[in-house]
N, C-alpha and C positions, 0 to 999 in steps of 0.2 A: 269935398263933403259928399256923403253918401245919399243918393236919392232913396226915398222910401215909398212903397206901394201900399194902398188900402187892401184889405181883404177883397173887396169887389174888383179892383184893378187887377189883383193878383189871380183871382178866378177867371177872369176874362182872358188874362195873358195864357194861363195854362189850360184853357177851355174846360173848366170844371165848375163847380159850384162853391159858394161861400160856406155852405153846410159841410161839404166834403173837406174843405180846408179846416174848418173847426174840428171836425172829427179826427183828421190827421194830427193836429196839435194835441188833442187829448190822448191819442195813441202813441205820441212821440215820434211819429214819422212825418214825412213831407219836407217841404223847404224850411230853412231857419227862419225864424221871425223874432221880433223884439215886442216887448210891452212898454207903452209909455202911458202911465196911469191905467185907464181901462182899455185904452186903444191898442189894437194888434196892428203892426206894421211889418212889412217885408222888405228887406234890402234888395234892390234890383239885381246887385251882383250875386246875392245868394240864390236868387231865382234862376239866373243864368247858370250858376254852378250846378243847382238841382237837375236842371234839364241836361247838362252835360254828363253828370253822374249817372242818370237814369236812361240814357240813350243806348239802345241796344246795337250791338255791331252786327252788320249784316253778314251773312255766310257767303 
């Protein structure tokens, strides 16, 4: 079973704000998410993948 994070948990994990996450969803960028009714939820594995995909390689 996949664990899901709320926008508040996701914002804390990514060190950003809930508003930034909402704006990213509107723009179609940011981590993958799902909607369940009116709730927005983020799979933890999608958050880890988002971090891996957006980590810059050092020179």
